N, C-alpha and C positions, 0 to 999 in steps of 0.2 A: 085629234086622237081620242077615240072613244074610250070609255071607262073600261071596256073589256080589254083593249089593246093595253092600256096602262096597267091594269091588273096582270096581264100576262108577262109584261117587262119586269114588274116588281117581283113576281114569283120566280122568274128565271134568275134575277139578281140575288134573290134570297138563296137559291140552289147553289150559285156559283160562291157565295160567301160561306155557305155550310161546308161544301166540297174543300174550300181552301182551308178552314179550320180543322177539318178532319186530316187533311195532309200534314198540317203543322203537328197536330197531336200525334200522329203516327210516326213522323220523323223524330219528335221528342221521345217518345218511347223507345225507338230503335237506338237512338244515341245513348239513352240511359241504360239499356241492355248491354251495348257494346262497352260503355264504360266500366259497368259492373264486371264483366268479363275480364277486361283488361287490368282491372284492380286485383283480381283473384291471385293470390301467390301459390305457385305450385307446391305441392306436398313435399317435395324433396327439399325445397328452400325453407319450408316450415321446420322440417326436422333438422337442417342444418343450423338454422336459428336457435332452436331449443338446445341443441347440444353445445353450440358455442357459448351460451350464456348459463349452462349448467341445469336446464330444465329437460335433458334427454330422459329416455325411459329408464335408463340404468344408472343415473347420475345423482341419486339421492344419498349424501354422505351418511345418513343416519345419525344417531345420538353421538355426542362428542365423548371420547374416552376420557378427556381431562378438560376442566375449564381453561378458557384462553387467558394468556396474561392480560391483565388490565392495565391500560395507560399507554401512551405513546412515549417510550423512554429510549435513551441512547442504548444502542446495542439490540434493539428489536429487530432492525434490519441487518441482513447479511452485509459485511464490510464492503463487499464489491457489488451488492445488490443483484447478485446472479440468481438469487431465488427471493420471492416475495413472501412474507408472512401471510397467511389467509384470515381475512377479517371474519370475526366471531368463531374462528376454529384455532388459530394461534394467538391472535392478539385481538383485543376489544377496547374501545374508547372507554375512558373512566367518566360516567355520568356527573361526578362531582367536580371535574374540571371543565375549563372552557374548551370546547372542541370546534374547530372549523373544517368542515369537509369540502373537498373538490373532487369531482369525478370525471374519468375519461372512460366512455363506454364504447370507443370505436375499434376495439381489439387490436389496435395498431401498436407495435413495440416502441415506436418513436413518439416523443412528445415535443411539440413545437416550441419555438423560442418565445413566442408570446405567452404560452401556457407557464413556462419556466418564470418568465417576468412576473406573471400574476401570482405564482406561488412564492416567489421571493418577497413580493411586496406584502403578502399575507403574513410571512414569517417575521419580517423585520419591524413591521407595524404593530403587530400583535405579539409583543415578546413574551407574554405569559400564556398565551393559548397554544394548544396542540393542534397542529395543521395536519390533517389527513389528506393524503392524495390517494384516491381509491381507484384502481384500474382493473379492467376485466381481461387484461392480458397477463398470463402467468410469468412471463419473463420479458425484461426489457432490453432493448438495444444497447449495444455497449457504449455509444456516445451519449444517449440519454441517461443511462446509468451513472455515467461519470459526471454529467451536469447535476444531477440529483445529489450525488455524493459531495459535491462542491457545495451545494445549498444547505446540506446537513451540517457542514462545517460552521456555517453561519447560524443555523437554526436546528439545534440539537432536538427540538420538538417536532421536527418534520418527520412523519412516519408514511411510508409508501407501503400499501398493502394490495394484495390481489383480492378482488371482490367476486364471489361466486353469487350469481344472482338468486339462486334457489336458496343458499344459506341465510341471505340477507332478509329474503321475503318470507320464509316459512314460519316465522312466529308472528307475522301481521295479517290482518283481516283480508288483505289483497292476494295472499298466497293462492286461494282457490281460483282467482282470475287468471293467473299465469299458467295454471295446470290445463287450461283449455286452449285447444289449437286456435280458437277464434282470436285470441289476444295477439298471436304471432302472425295472423294472416293480415297484414297491414302494410301500407306503403310508408307509413310513419312509425316504424318500430322503435327507432332510436329516441325521438322526442317523447313517446309514450312511456318507454322504459326508464328513461331518466327522470320523469316526473315521479313515477312510483318509487324508484330508488331513493331518491333525495329525502322524500317523505319518510321511507322505511328506515333509513339509517337514524334520521332525528327521532322517529318514533322509539327506535330500539334503545338509543344511547343519549339522546338530547344533544344540545349543541345547535349549531347552524350550518347551513349549506351556502356556498357561493359558487357562481359560475367561474370557469377558469379563464375566462377572458376580462375579468374585473380587476382593476388595480386598486389596491387599499391605500388611501392617503391619510386616514385616521384610524385609530385602534376602535375595535367594537367594544362596547361596554360589557362587561362580564354579567351584569344583571339584566341584560336584555335577552329574555327568553320568551319563548312561546309566541313568537311572532313571524310573520310571513312578509316578505318584500318582494315587490315585482318591478321591473325596469319597464319604462315607456320609451318605445322606439320613435 
């Protein structure tokens, strides 16, 4: 084989390699574009999300007519839990007390047995703490309300409150972020919203946040402040 023939073969091989890489790059671009299109949340869904969590166009409650009751005390909740006090409107945690926050952002009116078990453990193990169950649903299902009333007989410092996202976030640096449609245009809204809200409540009132799938075995120390804990899966 002559040098000329060998050069021709190498040139054709290089061309095949180049064309193959071009095809791979073009396919990669096409997949990226398709994935971006599929990830786009329709405007109608963005509007529904904003309204569900209190960030609709006409959902700003404005300034409070009277300051909220401070502290999670007996009698804060309706005896039948038919209506829930609104966090930072009707009731607010007392920063001078030990507060433990648990949140449910699912908008569901039912609370699972596992969550109830976690709430009970927080109440019974941390007898001196105010345990706050904050939900985004304005009313609870009758069976869930009955279960929570039974827990309140054990732990009178258990307070169940409705959490309007706008009210919780409006005095925090992250409020402007939630005013943008970009925040609501995501496939991971609940994790993002949950991360912001847990920090916002602690930012506003002090205390500590725990997930509602955690069982308390020992009491939290009252002087354990200004810390963040993460779980390793």
